FISE-707078 format. One record per residue (C-alpha): residue number from 0; residue in one letter; chain; x, y, z. Coordinates in steps of 0.2 Angstrom, whole numbers, always signed. Layout:
<nodes>
<node resi="NUM" resn="A" chain="A" east="X" north="Y" up="Z"/>
...
</nodes>
This chain:
<nodes>
<node resi="0" resn="M" chain="A" east="-158" north="+323" up="+762"/>
<node resi="1" resn="Q" chain="A" east="-154" north="+333" up="+747"/>
<node resi="2" resn="G" chain="A" east="-169" north="+342" up="+744"/>
<node resi="3" resn="W" chain="A" east="-186" north="+337" up="+736"/>
<node resi="4" resn="Q" chain="A" east="-191" north="+329" up="+720"/>
<node resi="5" resn="S" chain="A" east="-208" north="+335" up="+712"/>
<node resi="6" resn="T" chain="A" east="-220" north="+321" up="+707"/>
<node resi="7" resn="P" chain="A" east="-238" north="+320" up="+703"/>
<node resi="8" resn="V" chain="A" east="-242" north="+315" up="+721"/>
<node resi="9" resn="G" chain="A" east="-232" north="+329" up="+728"/>
<node resi="10" resn="L" chain="A" east="-214" north="+332" up="+735"/>
<node resi="11" resn="V" chain="A" east="-204" north="+316" up="+738"/>
<node resi="12" resn="P" chain="A" east="-187" north="+317" up="+748"/>
<node resi="13" resn="R" chain="A" east="-172" north="+316" up="+738"/>
<node resi="14" resn="V" chain="A" east="-157" north="+307" up="+746"/>
<node resi="15" resn="S" chain="A" east="-139" north="+309" up="+743"/>
<node resi="16" resn="P" chain="A" east="-128" north="+294" up="+738"/>
<node resi="17" resn="K" chain="A" east="-114" north="+301" up="+749"/>
<node resi="18" resn="W" chain="A" east="-112" north="+297" up="+767"/>
<node resi="19" resn="G" chain="A" east="-110" north="+311" up="+780"/>
<node resi="20" resn="L" chain="A" east="-102" north="+310" up="+797"/>
<node resi="21" resn="Y" chain="A" east="-119" north="+305" up="+805"/>
<node resi="22" resn="D" chain="A" east="-121" north="+291" up="+793"/>
<node resi="23" resn="R" chain="A" east="-103" north="+284" up="+796"/>
<node resi="24" resn="L" chain="A" east="-105" north="+286" up="+815"/>
<node resi="25" resn="G" chain="A" east="-122" north="+277" up="+815"/>
<node resi="26" resn="A" chain="A" east="-115" north="+263" up="+804"/>
<node resi="27" resn="A" chain="A" east="-101" north="+261" up="+817"/>
<node resi="28" resn="L" chain="A" east="-113" north="+260" up="+832"/>
<node resi="29" resn="V" chain="A" east="-124" north="+248" up="+823"/>
<node resi="30" resn="R" chain="A" east="-109" north="+237" up="+819"/>
<node resi="31" resn="L" chain="A" east="-104" north="+237" up="+837"/>
<node resi="32" resn="G" chain="A" east="-121" north="+235" up="+844"/>
<node resi="33" resn="P" chain="A" east="-127" north="+251" up="+854"/>
<node resi="34" resn="A" chain="A" east="-138" north="+258" up="+840"/>
<node resi="35" resn="R" chain="A" east="-143" north="+241" up="+833"/>
<node resi="36" resn="D" chain="A" east="-161" north="+241" up="+839"/>
<node resi="37" resn="N" chain="A" east="-167" north="+258" up="+834"/>
<node resi="38" resn="Y" chain="A" east="-158" north="+263" up="+817"/>
<node resi="39" resn="R" chain="A" east="-172" north="+266" up="+805"/>
<node resi="40" resn="I" chain="A" east="-179" north="+278" up="+792"/>
<node resi="41" resn="S" chain="A" east="-197" north="+282" up="+789"/>
<node resi="42" resn="P" chain="A" east="-206" north="+270" up="+776"/>
<node resi="43" resn="G" chain="A" east="-211" north="+278" up="+760"/>
<node resi="44" resn="L" chain="A" east="-205" north="+284" up="+743"/>
<node resi="45" resn="Y" chain="A" east="-187" north="+292" up="+741"/>
<node resi="46" resn="A" chain="A" east="-179" north="+299" up="+725"/>
<node resi="47" resn="L" chain="A" east="-160" north="+295" up="+721"/>
<node resi="48" resn="G" chain="A" east="-153" north="+307" up="+708"/>
<node resi="49" resn="S" chain="A" east="-166" north="+314" up="+697"/>
<node resi="50" resn="P" chain="A" east="-178" north="+300" up="+693"/>
<node resi="51" resn="D" chain="A" east="-193" north="+302" up="+681"/>
<node resi="52" resn="Q" chain="A" east="-208" north="+291" up="+677"/>
<node resi="53" resn="D" chain="A" east="-197" north="+278" up="+667"/>
<node resi="54" resn="S" chain="A" east="-184" north="+276" up="+681"/>
<node resi="55" resn="P" chain="A" east="-183" north="+259" up="+690"/>
<node resi="56" resn="V" chain="A" east="-191" north="+256" up="+707"/>
<node resi="57" resn="L" chain="A" east="-181" north="+247" up="+720"/>
<node resi="58" resn="V" chain="A" east="-189" north="+240" up="+736"/>
<node resi="59" resn="T" chain="A" east="-180" north="+239" up="+752"/>
<node resi="60" resn="C" chain="A" east="-182" north="+238" up="+771"/>
<node resi="61" resn="N" chain="A" east="-181" north="+253" up="+783"/>
<node resi="62" resn="F" chain="A" east="-166" north="+247" up="+792"/>
<node resi="63" resn="K" chain="A" east="-155" north="+263" up="+789"/>
<node resi="64" resn="L" chain="A" east="-139" north="+254" up="+787"/>
<node resi="65" resn="T" chain="A" east="-146" north="+244" up="+772"/>
<node resi="66" resn="F" chain="A" east="-154" north="+259" up="+765"/>
<node resi="67" resn="D" chain="A" east="-137" north="+269" up="+767"/>
<node resi="68" resn="I" chain="A" east="-127" north="+255" up="+758"/>
<node resi="69" resn="L" chain="A" east="-140" north="+254" up="+744"/>
<node resi="70" resn="R" chain="A" east="-140" north="+273" up="+740"/>
<node resi="71" resn="K" chain="A" east="-121" north="+273" up="+741"/>
<node resi="72" resn="Q" chain="A" east="-119" north="+258" up="+730"/>
<node resi="73" resn="L" chain="A" east="-131" north="+266" up="+717"/>
<node resi="74" resn="S" chain="A" east="-121" north="+283" up="+716"/>
<node resi="75" resn="G" chain="A" east="-123" north="+291" up="+699"/>
<node resi="76" resn="R" chain="A" east="-140" north="+283" up="+695"/>
<node resi="77" resn="S" chain="A" east="-157" north="+290" up="+695"/>
<node resi="78" resn="L" chain="A" east="-171" north="+279" up="+702"/>
<node resi="79" resn="W" chain="A" east="-184" north="+277" up="+715"/>
<node resi="80" resn="L" chain="A" east="-182" north="+269" up="+732"/>
<node resi="81" resn="L" chain="A" east="-198" north="+262" up="+740"/>
<node resi="82" resn="V" chain="A" east="-195" north="+258" up="+758"/>
<node resi="83" resn="V" chain="A" east="-207" north="+247" up="+767"/>
<node resi="84" resn="E" chain="A" east="-210" north="+246" up="+786"/>
<node resi="85" resn="T" chain="A" east="-199" north="+232" up="+794"/>
<node resi="86" resn="Y" chain="A" east="-197" north="+240" up="+811"/>
<node resi="87" resn="G" chain="A" east="-178" north="+243" up="+808"/>
<node resi="88" resn="I" chain="A" east="-174" north="+225" up="+804"/>
<node resi="89" resn="N" chain="A" east="-164" north="+220" up="+789"/>
<node resi="90" resn="V" chain="A" east="-172" north="+212" up="+774"/>
<node resi="91" resn="W" chain="A" east="-168" north="+194" up="+777"/>
<node resi="92" resn="C" chain="A" east="-173" north="+194" up="+796"/>
<node resi="93" resn="A" chain="A" east="-188" north="+204" up="+792"/>
<node resi="94" resn="A" chain="A" east="-194" north="+192" up="+778"/>
<node resi="95" resn="G" chain="A" east="-191" north="+178" up="+791"/>
<node resi="96" resn="K" chain="A" east="-203" north="+188" up="+803"/>
<node resi="97" resn="H" chain="A" east="-215" north="+192" up="+789"/>
<node resi="98" resn="S" chain="A" east="-214" north="+210" up="+792"/>
<node resi="99" resn="F" chain="A" east="-206" north="+212" up="+774"/>
<node resi="100" resn="S" chain="A" east="-221" north="+204" up="+766"/>
<node resi="101" resn="T" chain="A" east="-231" north="+204" up="+750"/>
<node resi="102" resn="E" chain="A" east="-245" north="+213" up="+759"/>
<node resi="103" resn="E" chain="A" east="-233" north="+226" up="+766"/>
<node resi="104" resn="V" chain="A" east="-225" north="+230" up="+749"/>
<node resi="105" resn="A" chain="A" east="-242" north="+231" up="+741"/>
<node resi="106" resn="Q" chain="A" east="-249" north="+243" up="+754"/>
<node resi="107" resn="R" chain="A" east="-234" north="+254" up="+753"/>
<node resi="108" resn="V" chain="A" east="-236" north="+255" up="+734"/>
<node resi="109" resn="R" chain="A" east="-254" north="+261" up="+736"/>
<node resi="110" resn="Q" chain="A" east="-250" north="+273" up="+750"/>
<node resi="111" resn="T" chain="A" east="-236" north="+282" up="+740"/>
<node resi="112" resn="G" chain="A" east="-247" north="+283" up="+724"/>
<node resi="113" resn="L" chain="A" east="-233" north="+274" up="+715"/>
<node resi="114" resn="D" chain="A" east="-244" north="+271" up="+700"/>
<node resi="115" resn="R" chain="A" east="-245" north="+290" up="+697"/>
<node resi="116" resn="V" chain="A" east="-227" north="+292" up="+699"/>
<node resi="117" resn="V" chain="A" east="-220" north="+280" up="+686"/>
<node resi="118" resn="S" chain="A" east="-227" north="+274" up="+670"/>
<node resi="119" resn="H" chain="A" east="-221" north="+256" up="+671"/>
<node resi="120" resn="R" chain="A" east="-227" north="+243" up="+683"/>
<node resi="121" resn="T" chain="A" east="-212" north="+234" up="+689"/>
<node resi="122" resn="L" chain="A" east="-204" north="+233" up="+706"/>
<node resi="123" resn="I" chain="A" east="-186" north="+226" up="+709"/>
<node resi="124" resn="L" chain="A" east="-186" north="+216" up="+725"/>
<node resi="125" resn="P" chain="A" east="-172" north="+210" up="+736"/>
<node resi="126" resn="Q" chain="A" east="-169" north="+192" up="+733"/>
<node resi="127" resn="L" chain="A" east="-167" north="+188" up="+752"/>
<node resi="128" resn="A" chain="A" east="-186" north="+194" up="+754"/>
<node resi="129" resn="G" chain="A" east="-191" north="+179" up="+744"/>
<node resi="130" resn="P" chain="A" east="-197" north="+169" up="+759"/>
<node resi="131" resn="A" chain="A" east="-211" north="+181" up="+763"/>
<node resi="132" resn="V" chain="A" east="-214" north="+190" up="+747"/>
<node resi="133" resn="A" chain="A" east="-224" north="+181" up="+733"/>
<node resi="134" resn="A" chain="A" east="-219" north="+192" up="+717"/>
<node resi="135" resn="H" chain="A" east="-234" north="+184" up="+707"/>
<node resi="136" resn="R" chain="A" east="-247" north="+190" up="+720"/>
<node resi="137" resn="L" chain="A" east="-241" north="+208" up="+719"/>
<node resi="138" resn="K" chain="A" east="-249" north="+211" up="+703"/>
<node resi="139" resn="K" chain="A" east="-266" north="+206" up="+710"/>
<node resi="140" resn="L" chain="A" east="-264" north="+217" up="+726"/>
<node resi="141" resn="C" chain="A" east="-257" north="+233" up="+719"/>
<node resi="142" resn="G" chain="A" east="-255" north="+231" up="+700"/>
<node resi="143" resn="F" chain="A" east="-236" north="+230" up="+700"/>
<node resi="144" resn="S" chain="A" east="-226" north="+215" up="+695"/>
<node resi="145" resn="G" chain="A" east="-211" north="+210" up="+706"/>
<node resi="146" resn="F" chain="A" east="-194" north="+204" up="+700"/>
<node resi="147" resn="F" chain="A" east="-180" north="+198" up="+712"/>
<node resi="148" resn="G" chain="A" east="-164" north="+207" up="+710"/>
<node resi="149" resn="P" chain="A" east="-147" north="+200" up="+716"/>
<node resi="150" resn="V" chain="A" east="-142" north="+194" up="+733"/>
<node resi="151" resn="R" chain="A" east="-129" north="+207" up="+736"/>
<node resi="152" resn="I" chain="A" east="-132" north="+226" up="+734"/>
<node resi="153" resn="K" chain="A" east="-115" north="+228" up="+726"/>
<node resi="154" resn="D" chain="A" east="-122" north="+218" up="+711"/>
<node resi="155" resn="L" chain="A" east="-136" north="+229" up="+708"/>
<node resi="156" resn="P" chain="A" east="-127" north="+241" up="+695"/>
<node resi="157" resn="A" chain="A" east="-123" north="+226" up="+684"/>
<node resi="158" resn="Y" chain="A" east="-140" north="+219" up="+686"/>
<node resi="159" resn="L" chain="A" east="-148" north="+235" up="+681"/>
<node resi="160" resn="D" chain="A" east="-136" north="+237" up="+666"/>
<node resi="161" resn="S" chain="A" east="-140" north="+220" up="+660"/>
<node resi="162" resn="G" chain="A" east="-158" north="+223" up="+658"/>
<node resi="163" resn="M" chain="A" east="-163" north="+215" up="+675"/>
<node resi="164" resn="R" chain="A" east="-154" north="+199" up="+672"/>
<node resi="165" resn="A" chain="A" east="-145" north="+190" up="+686"/>
<node resi="166" resn="G" chain="A" east="-132" north="+177" up="+683"/>
<node resi="167" resn="Q" chain="A" east="-130" north="+162" up="+694"/>
<node resi="168" resn="E" chain="A" east="-116" north="+171" up="+704"/>
<node resi="169" resn="M" chain="A" east="-128" north="+185" up="+708"/>
<node resi="170" resn="R" chain="A" east="-140" north="+172" up="+716"/>
<node resi="171" resn="K" chain="A" east="-128" north="+164" up="+728"/>
<node resi="172" resn="V" chain="A" east="-128" north="+168" up="+746"/>
<node resi="173" resn="R" chain="A" east="-110" north="+170" up="+752"/>
<node resi="174" resn="F" chain="A" east="-104" north="+173" up="+770"/>
<node resi="175" resn="P" chain="A" east="-85" north="+177" up="+769"/>
<node resi="176" resn="L" chain="A" east="-73" north="+178" up="+783"/>
<node resi="177" resn="G" chain="A" east="-74" north="+197" up="+784"/>
<node resi="178" resn="Q" chain="A" east="-92" north="+198" up="+785"/>
<node resi="179" resn="R" chain="A" east="-93" north="+184" up="+798"/>
<node resi="180" resn="L" chain="A" east="-82" north="+193" up="+810"/>
<node resi="181" resn="T" chain="A" east="-91" north="+210" up="+807"/>
<node resi="182" resn="V" chain="A" east="-107" north="+202" up="+812"/>
<node resi="183" resn="A" chain="A" east="-98" north="+194" up="+827"/>
<node resi="184" resn="L" chain="A" east="-94" north="+212" up="+834"/>
<node resi="185" resn="V" chain="A" east="-112" north="+215" up="+838"/>
<node resi="186" resn="E" chain="A" east="-112" north="+200" up="+851"/>
<node resi="187" resn="V" chain="A" east="-99" north="+209" up="+861"/>
<node resi="188" resn="H" chain="A" east="-111" north="+223" up="+866"/>
<node resi="189" resn="G" chain="A" east="-125" north="+210" up="+868"/>
<node resi="190" resn="A" chain="A" east="-116" north="+200" up="+880"/>
<node resi="191" resn="R" chain="A" east="-109" north="+214" up="+891"/>
<node resi="192" resn="K" chain="A" east="-122" north="+211" up="+905"/>
<node resi="193" resn="F" chain="A" east="-120" north="+192" up="+905"/>
<node resi="194" resn="L" chain="A" east="-102" north="+193" up="+906"/>
<node resi="195" resn="L" chain="A" east="-103" north="+206" up="+921"/>
<node resi="196" resn="W" chain="A" east="-114" north="+194" up="+930"/>
<node resi="197" resn="T" chain="A" east="-103" north="+179" up="+926"/>
<node resi="198" resn="L" chain="A" east="-88" north="+189" up="+933"/>
<node resi="199" resn="A" chain="A" east="-98" north="+192" up="+950"/>
<node resi="200" resn="A" chain="A" east="-103" north="+173" up="+950"/>
<node resi="201" resn="C" chain="A" east="-85" north="+168" up="+948"/>
<node resi="202" resn="L" chain="A" east="-79" north="+179" up="+962"/>
<node resi="203" resn="I" chain="A" east="-93" north="+172" up="+974"/>
<node resi="204" resn="L" chain="A" east="-89" north="+154" up="+969"/>
<node resi="205" resn="A" chain="A" east="-70" north="+157" up="+972"/>
<node resi="206" resn="I" chain="A" east="-74" north="+160" up="+990"/>
<node resi="207" resn="L" chain="A" east="-82" north="+143" up="+992"/>
<node resi="208" resn="G" chain="A" east="-68" north="+134" up="+982"/>
<node resi="209" resn="P" chain="A" east="-50" north="+136" up="+977"/>
<node resi="210" resn="G" chain="A" east="-49" north="+154" up="+982"/>
<node resi="211" resn="G" chain="A" east="-50" north="+151" up="+1001"/>
<node resi="212" resn="F" chain="A" east="-54" north="+165" up="+1012"/>
<node resi="213" resn="T" chain="A" east="-40" north="+177" up="+1008"/>
<node resi="214" resn="P" chain="A" east="-44" north="+192" up="+996"/>
<node resi="215" resn="A" chain="A" east="-29" north="+188" up="+985"/>
<node resi="216" resn="G" chain="A" east="-34" north="+170" up="+984"/>
<node resi="217" resn="V" chain="A" east="-52" north="+174" up="+980"/>
<node resi="218" resn="L" chain="A" east="-47" north="+187" up="+967"/>
<node resi="219" resn="G" chain="A" east="-35" north="+176" up="+959"/>
<node resi="220" resn="A" chain="A" east="-46" north="+161" up="+958"/>
<node resi="221" resn="G" chain="A" east="-61" north="+171" up="+952"/>
<node resi="222" resn="L" chain="A" east="-52" north="+180" up="+939"/>
<node resi="223" resn="G" chain="A" east="-45" north="+164" up="+933"/>
<node resi="224" resn="A" chain="A" east="-62" north="+156" up="+931"/>
<node resi="225" resn="F" chain="A" east="-68" north="+172" up="+922"/>
<node resi="226" resn="A" chain="A" east="-53" north="+170" up="+910"/>
<node resi="227" resn="T" chain="A" east="-61" north="+153" up="+906"/>
<node resi="228" resn="V" chain="A" east="-78" north="+161" up="+902"/>
<node resi="229" resn="L" chain="A" east="-69" north="+174" up="+891"/>
<node resi="230" resn="T" chain="A" east="-60" north="+161" up="+882"/>
<node resi="231" resn="G" chain="A" east="-77" north="+152" up="+879"/>
<node resi="232" resn="F" chain="A" east="-85" north="+168" up="+873"/>
<node resi="233" resn="V" chain="A" east="-71" north="+172" up="+861"/>
<node resi="234" resn="T" chain="A" east="-71" north="+155" up="+854"/>
<node resi="235" resn="G" chain="A" east="-90" north="+154" up="+852"/>
<node resi="236" resn="V" chain="A" east="-92" north="+172" up="+845"/>
<node resi="237" resn="F" chain="A" east="-77" north="+174" up="+834"/>
<node resi="238" resn="L" chain="A" east="-67" north="+158" up="+832"/>
<node resi="239" resn="V" chain="A" east="-82" north="+147" up="+827"/>
<node resi="240" resn="P" chain="A" east="-88" north="+159" up="+814"/>
<node resi="241" resn="A" chain="A" east="-71" north="+162" up="+808"/>
<node resi="242" resn="L" chain="A" east="-67" north="+143" up="+806"/>
<node resi="243" resn="L" chain="A" east="-85" north="+138" up="+801"/>
<node resi="244" resn="P" chain="A" east="-81" north="+128" up="+786"/>
<node resi="245" resn="S" chain="A" east="-66" north="+119" up="+794"/>
<node resi="246" resn="I" chain="A" east="-75" north="+114" up="+810"/>
<node resi="247" resn="P" chain="A" east="-83" north="+97" up="+808"/>
<node resi="248" resn="L" chain="A" east="-101" north="+94" up="+813"/>
<node resi="249" resn="R" chain="A" east="-116" north="+104" up="+807"/>
<node resi="250" resn="A" chain="A" east="-125" north="+111" up="+822"/>
<node resi="251" resn="Y" chain="A" east="-117" north="+127" up="+828"/>
<node resi="252" resn="S" chain="A" east="-119" north="+121" up="+846"/>
<node resi="253" resn="A" chain="A" east="-109" north="+105" up="+842"/>
<node resi="254" resn="K" chain="A" east="-95" north="+116" up="+833"/>
<node resi="255" resn="G" chain="A" east="-94" north="+126" up="+849"/>
<node resi="256" resn="L" chain="A" east="-92" north="+111" up="+860"/>
<node resi="257" resn="L" chain="A" east="-78" north="+104" up="+850"/>
<node resi="258" resn="A" chain="A" east="-69" north="+121" up="+847"/>
<node resi="259" resn="G" chain="A" east="-71" north="+126" up="+866"/>
<node resi="260" resn="A" chain="A" east="-64" north="+109" up="+871"/>
<node resi="261" resn="V" chain="A" east="-49" north="+113" up="+861"/>
<node resi="262" resn="T" chain="A" east="-46" north="+131" up="+866"/>
<node resi="263" resn="G" chain="A" east="-50" north="+127" up="+884"/>
<node resi="264" resn="F" chain="A" east="-33" north="+119" up="+886"/>
<node resi="265" resn="L" chain="A" east="-26" north="+137" up="+884"/>
<node resi="266" resn="P" chain="A" east="-32" north="+144" up="+901"/>
<node resi="267" resn="A" chain="A" east="-30" north="+126" up="+909"/>
<node resi="268" resn="G" chain="A" east="-12" north="+126" up="+904"/>
<node resi="269" resn="I" chain="A" east="-8" north="+144" up="+910"/>
<node resi="270" resn="L" chain="A" east="-19" north="+146" up="+925"/>
<node resi="271" resn="A" chain="A" east="-23" north="+128" up="+932"/>
<node resi="272" resn="G" chain="A" east="-14" north="+123" up="+947"/>
<node resi="273" resn="T" chain="A" east="-21" north="+105" up="+948"/>
<node resi="274" resn="L" chain="A" east="-28" north="+93" up="+936"/>
<node resi="275" resn="P" chain="A" east="-46" north="+95" up="+943"/>
<node resi="276" resn="Q" chain="A" east="-44" north="+114" up="+940"/>
<node resi="277" resn="A" chain="A" east="-38" north="+110" up="+922"/>
<node resi="278" resn="L" chain="A" east="-52" north="+98" up="+919"/>
<node resi="279" resn="A" chain="A" east="-65" north="+111" up="+925"/>
<node resi="280" resn="Q" chain="A" east="-58" north="+125" up="+914"/>
<node resi="281" resn="V" chain="A" east="-59" north="+113" up="+898"/>
<node resi="282" resn="L" chain="A" east="-77" north="+108" up="+903"/>
<node resi="283" resn="A" chain="A" east="-83" north="+126" up="+906"/>
<node resi="284" resn="C" chain="A" east="-74" north="+133" up="+891"/>
<node resi="285" resn="S" chain="A" east="-83" north="+120" up="+880"/>
<node resi="286" resn="A" chain="A" east="-100" north="+124" up="+888"/>
<node resi="287" resn="F" chain="A" east="-98" north="+143" up="+886"/>
<node resi="288" resn="A" chain="A" east="-91" north="+141" up="+868"/>
<node resi="289" resn="S" chain="A" east="-106" north="+130" up="+863"/>
<node resi="290" resn="W" chain="A" east="-118" north="+142" up="+871"/>
<node resi="291" resn="F" chain="A" east="-112" north="+158" up="+862"/>
<node resi="292" resn="A" chain="A" east="-110" north="+148" up="+845"/>
<node resi="293" resn="M" chain="A" east="-128" north="+143" up="+846"/>
<node resi="294" resn="F" chain="A" east="-133" north="+162" up="+844"/>
<node resi="295" resn="Y" chain="A" east="-129" north="+160" up="+826"/>
<node resi="296" resn="T" chain="A" east="-140" north="+145" up="+824"/>
<node resi="297" resn="G" chain="A" east="-154" north="+154" up="+815"/>
<node resi="298" resn="S" chain="A" east="-142" north="+164" up="+804"/>
<node resi="299" resn="T" chain="A" east="-140" north="+151" up="+790"/>
<node resi="300" resn="P" chain="A" east="-150" north="+147" up="+774"/>
<node resi="301" resn="F" chain="A" east="-152" north="+129" up="+779"/>
<node resi="302" resn="T" chain="A" east="-159" north="+132" up="+796"/>
<node resi="303" resn="S" chain="A" east="-178" north="+132" up="+799"/>
<node resi="304" resn="L" chain="A" east="-188" north="+137" up="+815"/>
<node resi="305" resn="S" chain="A" east="-191" north="+119" up="+820"/>
<node resi="306" resn="G" chain="A" east="-172" north="+116" up="+817"/>
<node resi="307" resn="V" chain="A" east="-167" north="+130" up="+829"/>
<node resi="308" resn="D" chain="A" east="-179" north="+123" up="+842"/>
<node resi="309" resn="R" chain="A" east="-173" north="+105" up="+840"/>
<node resi="310" resn="E" chain="A" east="-155" north="+111" up="+842"/>
<node resi="311" resn="M" chain="A" east="-158" north="+121" up="+857"/>
<node resi="312" resn="R" chain="A" east="-168" north="+107" up="+865"/>
<node resi="313" resn="F" chain="A" east="-154" north="+95" up="+862"/>
<node resi="314" resn="Y" chain="A" east="-139" north="+105" up="+866"/>
<node resi="315" resn="M" chain="A" east="-144" north="+116" up="+881"/>
<node resi="316" resn="P" chain="A" east="-145" north="+102" up="+893"/>
<node resi="317" resn="I" chain="A" east="-128" north="+97" up="+888"/>
<node resi="318" resn="Q" chain="A" east="-121" north="+114" up="+890"/>
<node resi="319" resn="G" chain="A" east="-129" north="+115" up="+907"/>
<node resi="320" resn="S" chain="A" east="-123" north="+98" up="+912"/>
<node resi="321" resn="L" chain="A" east="-105" north="+102" up="+907"/>
<node resi="322" resn="L" chain="A" east="-105" north="+119" up="+916"/>
<node resi="323" resn="L" chain="A" east="-112" north="+111" up="+932"/>
<node resi="324" resn="L" chain="A" east="-99" north="+97" up="+931"/>
<node resi="325" resn="A" chain="A" east="-86" north="+110" up="+929"/>
<node resi="326" resn="V" chain="A" east="-91" north="+119" up="+945"/>
<node resi="327" resn="M" chain="A" east="-92" north="+103" up="+955"/>
<node resi="328" resn="V" chain="A" east="-74" north="+98" up="+949"/>
<node resi="329" resn="W" chain="A" east="-68" north="+116" up="+953"/>
<node resi="330" resn="L" chain="A" east="-76" north="+117" up="+970"/>
<node resi="331" resn="L" chain="A" east="-75" north="+100" up="+978"/>
<node resi="332" resn="P" chain="A" east="-57" north="+95" up="+978"/>
<node resi="333" resn="P" chain="A" east="-52" north="+109" up="+990"/>
<node resi="334" resn="W" chain="A" east="-65" north="+103" up="+1003"/>
<node resi="335" resn="L" chain="A" east="-61" north="+85" up="+1001"/>
</nodes>
């Protein structure tokens, strides 16, 4: 907050384009996962700089990280930011869930009295809100016309300076390596309980299998099995997104199966004492890598809800079968 902006409908919060310590800490926690589910700002109208009745109006979600990046990228400009209620979810995901919708934008325009704040009747919408926002319907619902801006916030200054014209490059959705790995960091926090329970399961199973009945044997076999789980986790969460364009096959689950089968040779070569143990580690690594890679299935522009459902129905039985086979191959030989 940087004071207040006086308008015909009352005082509007003015925000600073600069990030403070709280903003930087919050962004880091969101990237790492702990603050991901409750990082939001209140919906409504905000002023950046010293906007007047002729200043442009940009519409965005109330996910605070998106809002912070937006105000930072538009430093030195004067405009209005209309924040809609998306329950702390980013633009693309909120559009998919239809919380960032035509009706929500129109309702927020009416609630803020935007028609009395600005003299024009134009809203600049994020392009990734396109699946749920029909720009041509806004005119009927609230009197404002909607124009879709560029995909990326960093292109907004050029878009505004060119008279709201977006070139082909501004319309392309790109997902470079750095951003893929940044997104992957969130999965570390999300998988913490799963990995903890898996560690416990590995130690319990080690009692029944190659670990025997000695504490050292159980600990060694259990941790060895858990190392395979971690290899599958790292493969599915980091390696598959990093090598996404290079790994053949289209489905994320299939990419995980292939990548996991390859990386599984690492723990097998280092930790396995017998051929069955090596085979078990390759099978388990492939299953876990496929499972974690599947988390990205709905994060692509070419995946539909039915496509996600179809992929899960097809690959989850395969993952379960591979894991069951790995456990059997690991446990049975010591008894036989």
